[in-house]
N, C-alpha and C positions, 0 to 999 in steps of 0.2 A: 363836651363836659365829661362824658364817660371816658373818652380817650385820655383826657388830661388826668383824671383821677386814677385811672389804671397806670398811667405813665409815672406819676410822681411816687406812687406806692411801689411800683416795680423798681424804679431807680433806687429807692431806699433799701429794698430787699437785696438788690444786686450789690450795692455798696457794703452792706453788712457781710455778705458772703466774700467779697473780694478782699476786704481789709480785716476780716475776722473781728469786727467790732462787737459782735454779740457776746464775746467772752471778756470784753474790756469794761471800762467804766461807762460805756455809752448808755446802757440801760441797767439801772439798779432798782430804783423805787417804783418803776412803772412797767406795766406789762406790754408786750409787743402789740396785741390787738388794740390797746388804748393808744399807743403811738400812732398806729395807722388811722385811728379815728380822729386824732388831733390833726394829723397831716391832711386828711380829707376835709375836715371842717375849716381849717385855716386856709384852704384853697377855695372851697365853695363859697364861704361867706363874703370874702372880698369880691368874688365874681358878680355878686348881686349889686354891689356898689358901682363897679366899673361896667356893668352890663355886657360882660364879655360874650355871653351866649344868647343875647337878645337881638335878633333881627339883623345880624351882620355876617353874611357869608363871605364878605370881602376879606381876603387873607391879610392884607396889609393893616386894615383897621382892627381886625380881631387880634393880630399879633401884637400891635401896639398896646392894646388894653391888657393882653395877657402878660406882657413884660411888667407893666405897672402892678398887675395882680401878683406876679411872682415876687416882686420886691416887698409888697405888703405881707405876703405869705411868709417869707423868710424872716422879716422883722418881727412878726407876731410869734413865730416859733421861738425866736431868741427870747422875747419878753416872757413867754409862757414858761420856758425852761428856767429863766433866772428868777421869775416871780415866785415860783413854787419850789425852787431849790432842787430841780430835777436834773439828773445827768442825762439830759435828753439828746443833745448832740455835743460831741467835742468839736473843736474848731476845724480840725483837719477834715473830719467827715462832713462838716457843714460846708466847707469850701468846695469839696467835690460835688456835693449835692446841688449847690447853687449853679456851678458851671454846667453840669450835665443836664440839669433841668432847663437852663437857658437854651442849650443846644437842642433839646427835645421839642420845644414849642413849635419852631417852624416845621420840623419834620412831621409832627402830628397834624398840623393844618394842611400841608400839601398831601399827606397820605389820605386824610379824610376827603379832601376835594377829589383826589384820584378815584377812590373807591365809591364815592357817591355817584360819580359819573358812570362807573361800571354797573352799579346797582340800578341806576335810573334807566338803563337800557332794558332791564328786566321787569321792574315793577312800577316805573313811571312816578318817581317821587317828586320830580320837578313838574311844575304846572305847564301844560301844553298851551301855547298861545299862538295867535296869528295877528297880522297887521292888514288892515283894509285901507285902500286909498294911497295916494302919493302926495307928499308935501315936503318942503325942505327939512322939517323936523324928523322925517322918517329915518334918516341915517343915524341920528342921535339916539332915537328910540331903539332902533334895530341893534345898535352897538351895545346898549344897556341890556337888552333881552338876551343877547348872545354871550354876554360875559359869564364867566364861570360862577361868579358870586351872586348872580341875579335870582337864582332859584327857578328860572324859567327855561323852557326849551322851545325855540321859535320854529314853527312849521309854516310853510307857505301853501296857501290855498289858491289854486289857479282856476279862476272862472271869470270869464269876461263879462262886462256890462253890456247887455243887449241894447240895440237901438230903441229909443223911446221908453226904456225902463226907468222908472222913478227911483230916487234915492231910497225911499222907504222900501220899495219892492226889492231892490238890490240888497239892502241890509238884511231883510227877512230871509232872502236866499242864502246870504252869508252865514246867518245863524243856523239854518238847516244844515248847511255843509259842515259847519264847525261841530254840530252835534254828531254827525256821522263819523267825523274824524277824532272824536273824543277830546276836542279842544275845550278847555275850561275858561279861557280868557280871550277876549277880542279887543284889540285896540283899533279904533276907527278914526281915520283922518277925514272921513265923509261925515259931514255934519248936517243935521236936519233943521228946518226953519221954524218949526212950531212945537210947542210943548206936547201936544196930543201925539204927534209922530214919535217924539223922544220917549214918552211914556209907553207907547205901543211897543217900541223896540226893547225897552227895559223889561216890560212884562213878559214878552216872548222869550227873552234870554233867561229870565228867572224861571220860566216854565221848564227849560232844559238845564237849569243850574249852570248857566254860563255867565261869567262876569263880563258885561259889555261896558267898555270905557271909551267915551268920546274924547278926542283931543280937543281941548277947549278952544273954540274958534267962533263963538257966537255970544251975543250980549244978553240973551234971555236967561235968567238964573232962577226962574220961578217954578220950575218943574218940581212937583211934590216928591219928597223922598230922595232927591239927588243931592250929593255932596261933592264939594270940590276937593281934589286930592292932587298930589304931585309925585312924579316918579322920574328919576333921571333928569330932574330940572325941567320936566315937561308937564304943563298943567293938564289935568285930566278931569273929566266929569264922569262920575259913576254912581251906581244906585245905593251901595252900602259898603262900608269899610269893615272888613272881617279880620281881626287879628289872627284867628285860627287858620287863615289861609297860609300863613307863614310856616314853613317846615319846622323851624325850631320851636315855635309855640305849640304845634301839634304834638311834637315829641315830648315836650314838657308836660302837656296835659295828659298824654297817654301814660307817661311814667307815673304821674300822680294817680291816675285811675287804676293802674295795675297794682301799685304798692298798697293802696287803701283797700282795693277789692280782695287782694290776697289775705290781708289781715282779717277782713270780715269773714271770708270763706274758711280760713284755718281756725280762727278763734271763736267764731259764732255759728256759722252754718254747719260746721263739722259735727256739732252736737245738737244744734237746734233742729236741723232738717229731719233726723230720724225721729225725734220726739214729735215734731209737727206732723210727720207722715202718719204716725200711729194715731194721733188724735183725729186727723182729717178722715182717715179710713174708718175709725170707730163712729164718727159723727154722721157720715153720709156715704152713699155709694158713689164710686167714681175714682178717677185718678187723683194722685196727690198734687201734681202740677197741672196748671191750666196754661195751655200754649195757644197763642193767638198771633196772627200776622198783623204787624203794625208798620207804620211808615217810618223809615229811617233816613239817614243822610242821603241827599240828592234824590229823594223820593223813592229810594229802593226799599222794598218790603223786607222784613226780617221776622223771625219767630221770637216773640217776647214771652218770657217765663214769669209765672206768678204762682203762689200757693192757691189752690182752688178754694174759692170762697162762696160758690153758688152750687145749688143742686144742678144735676145734668139737665140742660135745656137746649132748645134749638134756636134761641135768639141771642146767644152770647156774642156772636160776631156782628150783629146788626143793631142791638139795643144796648145803650150804655146804662150802667147802674144808676139808680136814683135813690134818694133817702127812703128807708123802710122798704126797700125792694123785696118782693115776696120770694125772689129766687135765692136770697142769702141763706146760708146754713147758719146754725148757731155759732159754730166756731168761726165761720167766715165773717160774720158781722164784727166780731172782736178783732180779727186779723186786719180788716179794712180800716177800722177806727184807729188802730195803732200803727198802720202802714207796714205791719210785719209781713203782709202778703207779698210785698214787693222785694223781699230779701233775695229770692232766686235771681233777680235781675242783675246781681253782681256777677253771675255766670255770664249773662249777656255782655257785661262790661269786659270781662276777661276774653271773651270771644271776639270783641271788637265791634259788636253791633251797636253798643250804647256807650255812653259816658256816665260817670257818676252824677255830674251836673250838666244840665242842658234842657232844651224844651222837651216837655213830656210827649212821648209818642202816642199818636191816635190810631184808632182802628182805620183800616183802609177805606171803609165806607164813609167815615167821618172826614177823612182827608178829602175825598171827592166832593163832599158836600161843602165843606168850609172854603176850599180853594175857589169855589164859584161865587161865594157871597161875602167873604172877608178879604179886604184889601191887604196885600203884602203877606198873606198867609203862607205862601210857598217859601218866603225868605227864611222862615224858621227852620227849614230843612237843609240850609247850607251847612249845618254842623250836625254832629251825632245827637240823637235824643238822649235825655238823661233820666236817672231815677228820681232826682229832685231838680228843682229849678228856681229861678228868680221869681217867676210868676206864682209858683206853688207856695213859697213861703210868704207871699203877699196875699194869700187867700183865694187865688184864682185857680181853682182846680175843680175836677168833676164835670158834671153835665152843665154847660154854659149856653146861654142864648147868644144871638149874633152880636149884640152890643158888648157883652162881657168877653166874648171870644176876641173881639177886636182889641179890647184892653189887654187881654192876655197875650195876644200877638205882639203888642207894643212892648210889654215887659220882656218877652223873649228876644225881640230885636235889640232892646237896650242891653241885654246880657251879651248878645252876639257882638255888638259894637264895642263894648267896654270890657271884654273878657281879660282877665289875668288870673294867675293862680291864687292870689289873695282873695279875689271874688269867689272862686270855687270853695276855698277853705271857709270863708265867711258863711256861704250858703249851707255847707255841710254842718257847721256848728249850729246855725239857726234851725236847720231841719231836725237835728237831734233834740234841741230844746223844745221845739214845737211838738215833736212826737211824744216826749216825756210829759209835757204839760197838758197835752190834749189839743187836737186840731178840730175845731167845730165844723170845718168844711170837709172832714174825712168821713166817708160813708161807703 
């Protein structure tokens, strides 16, 4: 999308320079920045209808949708210029713009594919996968995983099955090997006979944040938490479907996070932070920021920032806050009730440790406790933690017992399964409304 937006605007500028249209009747009643804004919007909005940038790295499919999108883009530009009586394009310029843009589309797609492969060799943007077992379908699956548009890089793990080794033991060994090789997805043609063994493999793979996918070859469909999916026309059984595993979705969410966080930092934190720092210092002894290690994506710890709301104490990393906690400072109590203490976490978002919306991060000691007693707890760490989340706006926040934490985890998993940008925007709006109106669960 970025490549396309840069391209159509650059083509426009080059044509202005080549044909000296800037001094002609091309632009009279409208400024050049506004022209570029119209160009960008009339390209971006149709892309949402045609889903040009959603989950299709396959060049032929993407190019087909892009051509449809270009047709609508040009048609809307004509209508806008005629409707408002603007000398937006003259027809000669418009003809050149259409032809060059049409030629640019395949170039941009192949260029992106080429450079994504180069970048992938450095920072592993494609998911590392492996295949276990041999069946007739393996050739079909292997062809899909090795295709340029798949978003995967297929690695081969060579370890033989020892004599007398059970299927369960072999798959456990495969998961351990995959963890050491930084493989994030396993496709298995080796199937297990009972639900207990299947759930044991799913649980172990989740512990290491590996997606384990059985090629469907058995009749029992009763395993709890398992869903049927398909990929390359091959039926799969997996534990959870995660839209944010797709590269384009991760990029879309990251752009949303960066843009909104920059707005908050520039227009709010830039003046609020110095004022808050002075008030916190005058109210109690200690640093302005409270820094604490919390659990992030794939169970990796990170340093989470907050405005300090407690007096200096030795239990801040082991004891969660409770209502009327004696450790609260006067200013800290207000900050917590209004959620303003969490504003510095927009810095965490810009650093890439957190997202604006996602499961709330817990203290490391809480993670250790909950993953032992709450089923599916580790699944919430498949994505980045958030400043706010689906569970929080539904009243599930703060210090929760085992039963309520199980409910909170289900809310988090619902968010993970059903993520899209509109969901994030909806949660942001509801969080703001809840903060202004007062959240009775904030303390």
